[in-house]
N, C-alpha and C positions, 0 to 999 in steps of 0.2 A: 502494500499499500503504498502509496506517493504522498506525502504533505505538502499543501501548497500555501503560499502567503502572500499577502496582497504587498502590489508592487511597491519599491521604496520602505519596507517595514524588515528590521533584522529578525535572524530566527531570535529563539529563547536565549539560545548559547551564546550567541554574539552578544545580545543584549546585556547577559550575565557579564561574560568579559568586558564590556563596556561600562558597567556597573563599579567593577571590581577594579577598572584602572583609574575613573575617577575617584573612586574611595582611595586608591593609592596616593591618586596626586593631591588630595587634600589631607593623608597622613604626612606625606613630605613636606608639604607647604607648613604645616601644623608644628611640625618638628624643625623646619630652618626658622620658622618664626620664633618658636620657643628659645633656641639655640642663640639666636642674634640677638633678641631680648635678654637673653640671660648675660649676653658678652657684654652689651650695651650698659648693664647694670653694672660692671665692674667697675670698680674704683680700686685708687688707689689706699695703701693701708693710711691710716692717721698716725699722727706724730705721737711720740711718746707724752704723756703726763707733763708738764713744763714744771719749770723749777719753781717751787712756793714762792721764792725768795726774788725772782723777777715777774716783771708783768709781759704779755704779748699781744702783737697785735697782728692782723693780717688783712687781705683783701676779701673780697666776696664774688661769687659767680652765681648769677640764676638766669637759667634757660626758659625762654618764653616762646610764644608761637612765632614771630620773626625772627629768633637767634638768640643769642646769649649776650648777656651784658654784666659786666664786672668791674671791680677796682683792684689796686694792687699797690703795692708802696715800693716808688720807685727810689727814693734815698732817705736816710735819717743820717742827722747831726754830720754833714759834710762827708756823708759816705753813700756811696752810690750803690745801687741797688744792682748789680750785674746777673745775668742768665737768661735763660729762656722764661717766657711770660709764666709765672705761677703765681696764681692772683691767691690762693690758699697757703702759700709759704708764709710759717710764723715766723717771726722776727723777735727777739728777746730785748725789751726794754727796764735797763736797771730803776730802781725808783727814781722819782725827781722828773725835770721839765725836760721835754725833747723836742728836736725843730724837725718836720717829716713833711715828704712831698708825697701827697699820692696821686695817682695817675688815674684819671675818670675818662677813659675813651683816651683821645688826644690832650685833653686838659691836664695840667698839672698844678696839683693845688697845695697850697704851704698852709701847715698847720701847726697850731703847738699844742701838746698835751702833756699834760702835769699827771703821771702815774703812780701808784701805789701797788706793793711787792702783792703778787697773785691776780692782779687784774687781769681780764682776758677781754680785747678788745677788737672788734671786728667793724672795716670802713665799707658802709653801705652807699649804695648808688643814690643819691635821691632826684637827680636831675643833668642837665648837660653841663652844669658847671657848680652844681651843688652837692654836698656829701655830708652823711653823719656819721656820728662815731657810737656804738653803741657797746657797754660794757657789758657782756654776755652773762654773768652771773648775777647783776643784780636788773639787768634790761634797761639801766638809766641809759640816755643819749648823754653825751659827752661835749661833742661839738657838731656842730652845722657851719659850714663854710657858705655864705650864701651874701654877706657883706659887699655891697658897693667899695669903689676906692674911697678912701677919708684923705682930706688935706693933712700934711704933716703937722702935729703939734708941736706948739713951742717947747714945751716942756717946763721943768721945773728949772731952778736956779742952779741946781747940782747935775742938770742932766748932761749926759755923753752925749756925741755928736758924734755920728757915722757917714762918711761918704763914699763914692765908688769913683774909681777913674774912667776914662774911655778906655774900650776894646779896642787893640791891634788886631790885624790881621799880617801874616806874612807872606807876603808873595815872593815870586823866584827875580823879577826883576824891578820892583821898585822897592823890595827890601821892605819895612814893617812900614805901613800906613795905617791912619784912623779910618776905618770903614766899619767896624762892627760896634753895637751900642751894648751897653751896659748899666741898668738901673737898679736901683734898692726897689722890693718889690713886696713883702711884707714885714710887718713887727708882731710877733706873738699871734700870726696868723690874721693881722688886719690889715686889709690892701693900701698902700699910697698911692698917691694919685700918680697917672702915666709918668715916665722919664723922670722920676724922680730920682735926683744922685746924691743928695744929701738930706738928711734930718736928724732930729733933736731924739735922744731916747733914753728913758729912767736909767737909771745905774741898776745893775744887779744882771742874774742871769737872763739873757732875752733870747728868744728864737727869732732870727731872722731868715729872709731868702733875698737873693737877689737873681735878675733875668740877664741871661748875656745872650746876646744873638748878633746873626750875622746874615743879611741878604741882599741881592743884590741884582740886576740885569747884565752887570758884567761880569768877565770870567777870568778869574785870578790863574793863572798856570800852573800855583803851585796846586789845586785842588784838582786831584783824579780819583774817579771820574767825575764829569759833568753831571751834579746832581740837581734834579728839576723838582720844583713843590707844584702842586695845584694853581699858583697862580703864577707861574709861567717863570720864575725866577727860582734861583738855589737857594737854600739856607739853611743855616745851622743855628740851636738854641738849646737853652737849659735853663730851668727852674731850678735853684742849688738853697738847699737849707744849712744854714749856721745856727750854732748854739754857741753864744759868745757872752763870757763875765766882763761884764765893761763896768769900769771905774768911774767915778763921780767925777765929772768935770773933765775928765779925758775927751781927746779926741783920737778919732781911729780913721784910717782910709783903708779899703779894698783897692788892689794892685791887681787888675788883670795882666797874666804875662800874651804872650802873642796866641792869637788863635789858629790852632795847625789842622789843617783837615788832610785827609787820608782817602784810603779806600773805605767809605763808608766810616770811616774813623773822625770825627772830631776831636779836640781837646783844648783845653787850657788851665795853664797852672796859676791860681792864685798866691796872695800874700797878703795878710793884714794887719798894717804898722800901726802901733800904739803912738801918735804923734807926741805927745804929752811926754809919755816914759823914754821917748827914743828907742824901740826896741819891737821888732816883730812879735808878733802873739801867736800868728800862724804865718807857716812859711813852706812852698812847695808842694800846696794841696793842689791835685789835679781834678778837673773838673770835666767828665765827659760829655760831648755837646749830642744832641740828638739830630736826626734829618728826615726830609720826608723824600723817598723815591719812587715815581711812578704809582704815587696811591700807600703806598706802605710807609709806616713808618717803623723808623730806625730807635730806637730808645738806647742811648749810651752806646751806640754802633751794634745793637743787635736787633734783628726784624720783630718784631711782634705778630707779624701777618701769618701765622703760623696755622698749618692744617692740623689734624689728627694723624693722617698717615701718607706716604707718598710712594708712588709707584719705583721700586727699583730697576736696575738695569736689565734683568731680565724679565721684565714687565710683568711681575709678582707683587700684589698690592697686600703689603704686610696690614696683620690685624688693627683697627682701632686702638689708640692707645686708652688704659684706664682712665676714667676719669678723675679729675681731682676728690680729694676726701671731701672737700667743702660744699663740692656744686650742687644745687638743688634748682629745683624745677617749682615755677611758679603755681 
């Protein structure tokens, strides 16, 4: 006896095989999704417990629908934080005042932070030019950077004064020329008016910052390679924090050396001279400069336009790196 089926309809055996194949595909997809999800949730291990005699500070990373945002610590007390981008990196702080620069995207925001032993600080992003600092044990908001520039206050009779000299750039043919700019930027986290080069400061331990930059449409032959910023010119800049003990009535001057640029590496060496006492209070302090090239920002010579993984020479794509331990989703 011969069985017949309507045209275009598969036999029961074929239907069974097709159904089994679809189920197999579904199971494989579920397995791949589960494996991918499990791998995506992998995180680097959290750092060990902090020393209770110290405070710590770190940035923050939040993942949202349209990408991730975060903050990181760029410099502390005259020390640049080098290395690949690591917002979750935890930095030790001795009890007392500190002068810190936070990177919030491309914005560099100087703050003063007075800490106690055991404090745990996270720098959270509040806006394009704003940040807030949260002490995680108490939940208290310690500082928010959002104030507009203020005019320099005259200070008291025993106030110290501090100024900064003009920056210079080393060129191959013209020698050292005044083409850079150097300005005092903040005092204890409070913005000064633009292009401030001298101000009165209350004596004591002060968290200061200065901005140094160089941008021009001309091309000094000492710079290799030509670095193009979004404005169409090349430029190098840095906002740098200092923690200084200022004597009453003393006069101080910040002296930048020559701005020297190389292969995405720019640097200036500064000294700080106490003119009243006739001595240097800081000498030979290197300041690494930042640069933008083709939309990528190089902070202190290190690119932070990073990706999770790169294809190697054999066209094999390694698995994505684990998330930093503090990353979270909205």
